[in-house]
N, C-alpha and C positions, 0 to 999 in steps of 0.2 A: 503493500500499500503504500501511498505517498505521505500519507499522516499518521503519527503512531497516536496510540489510544488518546483521546480526549483532547487533542490538544492541536493546534497548525503546526509543527514541527515536523518537516521530512526526515525519512530516512534512506530514500531511494528517489530516483528519477528516471522515468523512461526518455530516451533521448533517440529519435528518428534519426540514425546516422548510421553508414557504413565506414565509417573512416575510425579506424581504431586511436589514433593520434589527436583527432580532434574530441573524441568520446573521454579519453585520459585526460586532455587539456580542460573541458567541461570541468570533471570529476575532482580536479586538484584546483579549479576557481571558487567553486558554490562549495564544496567541501561537503560532500555527496557520495554515496554511492551511486554510479551510473550503470541503468540498464540497458544497453546499447539495442536498438532492435535494423535494421537495416530492410527498406520499403520501398519500392518502385512509386514514386508518386510525379504527374507531371508537373511539369513547369511552365509558369508563366511567363510570356516574351515581355521583361519589364527589365528597365535598368536599375528600378528601386529595391533593396534590398526587404524593404518594411513589406511591401507589398508582395513578393518571391514568398516571404518565410510564412507571411500570412494564409497565401493562398495553402500553402504546403500543410498546415496546422491543422487547419481546418480540414484536410483531407484523408490527414492521417488519423484524426481522433471520426471522422466517419466510417475509418475503416476498423477500427481497435476498439472504439468506445471507451476507451479511458484515457485519462489527463495524458498529454502529449507533451515534448518539448522540441522544436526542431528551430534550426536557425539556419541563416543564408547570409553568406559573407560578400562583399563587393569591392573594389577600387575605383577610384575617381582619380583620374590624370589629368592636370589641369591644362597640359600641352594638345590631348586630346579630347579638349569639350565634354569632359566628366567621363569618357568610357574609360573603360570599360563595364563600370558599374558593376550588376550582379551578375552579368556574364561572364565576370573575370576568370574562373574556372575554364570554360569554352576556350576562351583567349589561350590561357597557359596548357590546356591538351592540344590544342592547333601547333600554338608557338613555342611554349615551356617561356620559362621566365627571362632567357636571353630573346628571345624572340619579341616578346612584348618590350621590353627595353629597348630594343633596337626599332621600334616607332616610331622613339623619339629621342634617338641619337643625334640628331642635328638641332635639339629643343637645350634653348637655354635654361627653359622654365622644367624644372623638376619636381616641383611641388606633386604631393597627392594627399589624399585622404583613404583611409580604409575603414569600413563602419559592417558590423555584425548584428544582425538583428535577431533577437531571440524571442519566438513567438510560440505562447503557452495556449493548447487548448484544451477546455473541460465542457461540461453539459452546460455551461453559461456562457459560453461563448471565445473568443480567441483575444488574446492579449500581446503585445509586441512592448517590446525592448530594445532602443538602438544604442548602440557604442562606438562613437566615431574617436579616431587619434587622426592625427596631423601630421605628413611629414615630408619626406621626400625620396626621391628614387637615385640610385647608385649608377654609377655609368656601366658597370659590371656585378653580374651576380655575388653574391657574397656570404661564406657560410653554408654549414651543412646539417645545422638540426631546423625541425619545425618542417612546414610543410606550406604546398602553395606558393603565394609569392612570400614568404616570408624572407628569400634569399634578395630579393629585389626592394622592400620599403625598409626605410633608415625612420623610424618617430622621432617626433620632435624631442629637443632636449636631448639625443645620444646621438653617438658617433659610429653607431652600431647597426647591422639589418637587423631582424628576429632571428634571421639565421644564424646570426652571432651572439647570441643571448643565449643562457644557459634558459630551461622549461621556467624554472620559478624567476629569472628577470622578465622574462618576455612575459608572464602570467599575471605580473605587477601593473605592468602598460597597457596590457593589451586591448583595443576594443570589445575582444569579449569578454574580458572583466567588468569592463562598464557597461555592458549589456546585462550580464548573469547578477550584477551586485545588484542591479534595477530589479530583475526578475525575485530575487533573494529577498529584497526587502516587499515587494509584492507579496509574497507568499507567508512570510511571517504575519503580516498585517490584516490578511485576509483569514476570516475563519472558514473549517472547513465545508465543502458544502456536502448534501447526503451521498453526492455519488465517489467523494472520497473518503468518508469516513472506516474505521477502521471494520473488522469485522467484530469485534470484541465491542465496539461502541454501537455497531446496529442491534446486538444483542441485548446491552445497556437501555439503548433507547427504546426497542420492544417492551422491554420490562415494564417500562415507566409510564405507557400509553396503552397497552393490552387492555387493559379494563377501559378508559376515558374514548381510547380512538380507534375501536374494533376494526374498520374500514383499513385503516391505514395500518395498522397494528396488521392486517391480515395478509398484506403487501409483502412487509417484513419479513413475515415465517417466511414466507413462499421463497425469498431472497434469500433466509438461512439455511433452508432447506435445499435451495439449488447449490451454495456453495460447499455444505457437509456433503453432498452427492457429489460435486467434483472431487471433493479429497478423499472419496469413500470411506466417508465415515458414515454408514448406513443404519446404523442407530439414531444420532443425532439429526440426519438428514430426514426421516421415520417419525420423529419426533416434533419437528418444527411443520412439516409437510401436514401430517394432524391436526395442529393446533391452527395452521392458515385453514384449513379445509372448515373447522369448526368455527374461526370466525367469519369466514364468507357465509356460513351457515346462518350465524346469527344478525349477519345483516339484509339477509333477504334479498338476495341482488335477482331483480325482476326488468329492470328496463337497460337501455344500452347505455343512459349514462350514469346509471349505479355502477354499471360494469368497466366503464371506462377506468383506465388503469392512472393513480394521482401519479405516480413517480414514471419518467421514463427511462433512467438507468438509476443502481441503486448498489453501490459495491462493486461494480463495474458487470450487475447481472441487467441485462435489456429486459424489461419486462414487456410481454403483449402488450398490445392496444389497448383492448379487452379481456379483463382477468375476472374470473369466479371460481367457484370449488370445480367446476369439471376440468376447468382449465389447470387448476392447479393439479388434477388427479394425472390431466395426458401430460403435459410436462413434467411431472414426476410420476411417470409411468414405470420407471424401472423397481420403482417401490413398491409398489401394488397398492396404492391405499385406498 
């Protein structure tokens, strides 16, 4: 889970990337365990890292139905009127760092900025956090550390490229650090939604409301049954499955409105649009309720 029981503190975060170095960098900066997952996502044609990251995060959430982080990075070179922007990875794949430098070999203006947008998506929407670092480009690639455009960017206030720095040196002043710090502050201030609460917290909330709000509690019991079924804890799954059916029986589900699910997603479990005792029996059929 993203959040520890009863708090807004995270202990693990899901990042959509196939780049091991990027995942390690994010983990080092934010101080959390990172679960990296590669996902083929379509990328819109835009120079804006914020637009690209926002779209990818939204798509990733639609597929996985759980909170995710996606990042996108760009480089804006003044002598190229802001190119390549969010298309920098394509330029690097085609030209390499040396070839990208070759595009401005006769230019006196070596100024550039690098930006990272971290996009966080959950059931409440997509939130973006941008970090930008100003600097310049050397005449030749320098350094063997890092990845991407690290050998061809010298941040303001330094005489070394990112690729000449240690990971700790770079992380302290990187655009990803700025963006991740903004994300971290946001998550610390933001109370967890029902989408992200832990199973333990859900069980506690269920016990508190099952007498006062049996309709909502019925859905919670169904979700708990599904979670325990996934863990092959059939005893607990059966217990919560029976409680869910009993609560739905008490609510006398007769109309479509009464059967409409209150929750969309709860603890990572997607609920059906309509839910009642027969749906619970069907979805939990291995338990033979």
